[in-house]
C-alpha positions in Angstrom: 89.0 62.7 164.3 92.4 64.1 163.3 94.9 61.3 164.0 97.9 63.6 164.2 96.1 65.8 166.7 95.2 62.8 168.8 98.9 61.8 168.9 99.9 65.3 169.9 97.4 65.2 172.9 98.5 61.7 173.9 102.1 62.9 173.8 101.2 65.8 176.1 99.4 63.5 178.5 102.5 61.2 178.7 104.8 64.2 179.3 102.5 65.6 182.1 102.4 62.2 183.7 106.2 62.1 183.8 106.2 65.7 185.2 104.1 64.6 188.2 106.4 61.7 188.9 109.4 63.9 188.5 107.9 66.4 191.0 107.3 63.7 193.5 111.0 62.7 193.3 111.9 66.4 193.4 110.1 67.0 196.7 111.6 63.9 198.2 115.1 65.1 197.5 114.8 68.9 197.9 113.6 71.4 200.5 112.3 73.8 197.8 108.5 74.5 198.0 105.8 73.9 195.4 105.6 77.7 194.8 109.4 77.8 194.3 109.1 75.1 191.7 106.2 76.9 190.1 108.2 80.1 189.7 111.2 78.3 188.2 109.2 76.1 185.9 107.0 78.9 184.5 109.9 81.4 184.0 112.1 78.9 182.3 109.2 77.6 180.1 108.3 81.3 179.2 111.9 82.0 178.1 112.0 78.8 175.9 108.6 79.5 174.4 109.5 83.1 173.6 112.7 81.9 172.0 110.6 79.6 169.8 108.3 82.5 168.9 111.3 84.5 167.8 112.8 81.6 165.9 109.6 81.2 163.9 109.6 84.9 163.0 106.3 85.5 164.8 107.5 87.9 167.6 107.0 91.2 165.8 103.6 90.1 164.4 102.5 89.0 167.9 103.5 92.2 169.5 101.6 94.1 166.8 98.5 92.1 167.6 98.9 92.9 171.3 98.9 96.6 170.4 95.8 96.3 168.1 93.9 94.4 170.8 94.3 96.2 174.1 92.3 93.7 176.1 94.3 90.7 174.9 97.1 91.3 177.4 94.5 91.2 180.2 93.2 87.9 178.9 96.7 86.5 178.7 97.3 87.6 182.3 94.1 85.8 183.4 95.2 82.7 181.5 98.7 82.8 183.0 97.7 83.6 186.6 94.3 82.0 187.2 94.9 79.1 184.8 98.6 78.2 184.5 100.1 79.5 187.8 97.4 78.3 190.1 97.1 75.0 188.3 100.9 74.3 188.6 101.1 75.4 192.3 98.0 73.4 193.5 99.1 70.4 191.5 102.7 70.4 192.9 101.3 71.1 196.4 98.9 68.2 196.1 101.8 65.9 195.1 103.9 67.1 198.0 101.0 66.4 200.4 100.3 63.0 198.9 101.7 61.4 195.8 101.8 61.9 192.1 99.3 59.1 191.3 96.6 60.3 193.7 97.1 64.0 192.8 96.9 63.3 189.0 93.8 61.1 189.2 92.0 63.7 191.4 93.0 66.5 189.1 91.4 64.6 186.2 88.0 65.3 187.5 88.6 68.4 185.3 86.4 67.2 182.4 83.4 66.8 184.8 84.0 70.4 185.9 84.1 71.5 182.3 80.8 69.8 181.7 79.1 71.4 184.6 80.4 74.9 183.6 79.5 74.5 180.0 75.9 73.4 180.9 75.6 76.3 183.3 76.9 78.8 180.7 74.5 77.5 178.1 71.5 77.3 180.5 70.9 73.6 180.0 71.1 70.4 181.9 73.9 68.0 181.2 73.2 65.2 178.6 73.0 61.6 179.7 76.7 60.8 179.0 77.7 64.1 180.6 75.7 63.5 183.8 77.2 60.0 183.9 80.6 61.5 183.7 80.0 63.8 186.7 78.5 60.9 188.8 81.4 58.6 187.9 83.9 61.3 188.7 82.4 62.0 192.1 82.1 58.3 192.9 85.6 57.6 191.8 87.1 60.3 193.9 85.1 59.1 196.9 86.4 55.5 196.5 89.9 56.7 195.9 90.1 58.9 199.0 88.2 56.5 201.4 89.3 53.1 200.1 85.8 51.9 200.8 86.1 52.8 204.5 83.8 55.7 205.5 85.7 56.1 208.8 89.1 56.5 207.2 90.6 58.8 204.6 93.3 56.9 202.6 94.6 60.0 200.9 95.8 63.1 202.9 93.2 65.8 203.1 95.6 68.4 201.7 96.2 66.2 198.7 92.5 65.9 198.1 91.4 69.6 198.3 94.6 70.8 196.5 94.0 68.2 193.7 90.4 69.3 193.3 91.5 73.0 193.2 94.0 72.0 190.5 91.2 70.4 188.6 89.3 73.7 188.6 92.3 75.6 187.3 93.1 72.9 184.8 89.6 73.4 183.4 90.5 77.0 182.7 93.7 75.9 180.9 91.7 73.3 178.9 89.2 75.7 177.6 90.4 79.3 177.8 93.5 79.3 175.4 91.4 78.1 172.4 90.1 81.6 171.8 93.5 83.2 172.5 95.2 81.1 169.9 92.9 82.6 167.3 94.6 85.9 167.9 98.3 84.9 168.0 101.0 82.2 167.7 100.5 79.4 170.2 104.1 79.7 171.6 103.6 83.4 172.1 100.3 82.9 174.0 102.0 80.3 176.2 105.1 82.3 176.8 103.2 85.5 177.9 101.0 83.3 180.1 104.0 81.7 181.6 105.7 85.0 182.3 102.5 86.5 183.9 102.1 83.4 186.1 105.8 83.4 187.1 105.6 87.0 188.0 102.5 86.4 190.2 104.1 83.4 191.8 107.4 85.2 192.5 105.4 88.1 194.1 103.9 85.5 196.4 107.1 83.7 197.1 110.4 85.3 195.9 112.9 82.6 194.9 116.4 83.6 196.0 118.4 80.4 195.8 118.4 79.6 192.0 121.4 77.4 192.3 119.3 74.9 194.4 117.5 73.9 191.2 120.7 72.7 189.6 121.8 70.3 192.3 122.8 67.0 190.7 120.3 65.0 192.8 117.3 66.8 191.1 118.7 68.0 187.8 117.0 65.3 185.8 113.7 66.0 187.6 114.0 69.7 186.7 114.8 68.8 183.1 111.7 66.7 182.8 109.4 69.2 184.6 110.6 72.2 182.6 111.3 70.8 179.1 109.2 67.6 178.8 106.4 68.4 181.2 105.9 72.0 180.3 107.4 73.1 176.9 106.8 69.9 175.0 103.5 69.0 176.8 101.8 72.4 176.5 103.0 72.9 172.9 101.6 69.5 171.9 98.3 69.9 173.8 97.7 73.4 172.4 98.6 72.3 168.9 96.2 69.3 169.2 93.5 71.6 170.7 93.5 73.6 167.5 92.2 70.5 165.6 90.0 68.9 168.3 87.1 70.0 170.5 87.8 70.5 174.2 86.0 67.2 174.9 88.0 65.2 172.4 91.2 66.6 173.7 90.3 65.9 177.4 89.3 62.3 176.5 92.6 61.7 174.7 94.6 63.1 177.6 93.2 60.3 179.8 96.6 58.6 179.2 98.1 60.9 181.9 96.4 59.5 185.0 96.7 56.0 183.6 100.4 56.3 183.1 100.9 58.1 186.4 99.2 55.3 188.4 101.0 52.5 186.6 104.4 54.2 186.8 103.9 55.1 190.5 103.6 51.4 191.3 106.9 50.5 189.7 108.9 53.7 190.6 107.6 54.5 194.1 105.8 51.2 195.1 102.6 53.1 195.5 99.8 50.6 196.4 96.1 51.0 196.0 93.5 48.6 197.5 90.6 47.2 195.5 88.2 50.0 196.2 90.8 52.6 195.3 91.5 50.8 192.1 87.8 50.8 191.3 87.8 54.5 192.0 90.6 55.2 189.6 88.8 53.2 186.9 85.6 55.2 187.5 87.4 58.5 187.1 89.0 57.2 183.8 85.5 56.2 182.7 84.2 59.6 183.7 86.8 61.3 181.4 86.0 59.1 178.5 82.2 59.0 178.7 81.1 62.4 177.1 83.8 62.2 174.4 83.0 58.6 173.5 79.4 59.6 173.0 80.4 62.5 170.8 82.8 60.5 168.7 80.2 57.7 168.3 77.6 60.2 167.0 80.2 61.5 164.6 80.9 58.1 163.2 77.2 57.3 162.9 76.7 60.6 161.1 74.6 62.4 163.8 74.9 66.1 164.4 76.5 66.8 167.8 74.9 69.5 169.7 
């Protein structure tokens, strides 16, 4: 496996973990909504990524590619709206309803969703490790949200279903841009996707008080969400995705829920009982299972199918 690509994806995971924690602090200090934050985050990130495209001298070339491939803009719009925008909004809404640690762990059922979709698309049953991943993910979420008590839900219902929805849209973001980057510069793909998503989010919830995002109580949260958790994270992830398979990238990004859970304990005093802790461990194992089998086969010299 490409070590540099792995480091890029780990960096992305760490940045995303910090983004979730910053969002939790943001909602505790501001009356702005998850959709407001989605609009602002995506528009700012789109501007920065477009500036990077121009600075690299790839803007004119990328526009020419758009003209030569008429359906590419439609694909970028799908990526921006169905992937990026809905993932951001449901993730932020899940955090607002619960907390960053629970929302992030639930969102990371994404690899299991990718496995099921890939198996369905290829008309085959999941392999042993893939099936184990799905079972572990389902069991882990069950323990996390119930805490081992069938009569009580430990995590707010809105946090659960929004987190699961975010996982579905995260799966789109994990797989879909790989083909898009074959056509154009990664920063251009991300910038157009961000602009399309921001436009859709603004249409749903027009943001009128831009100054509210620059209040001194939340300015550091905004910096981390926009710069570190969006520009740096997505740039690193997409760059790593060029050199890794989707499975390898998703396994490496396991660092995100792990960091989120640990940091939530120290920053927000979030507590999990024993059953919830086991649930978190099961979800982390679910993320690692298929990729670990793939990497082991590569080391042993087997052909991965």
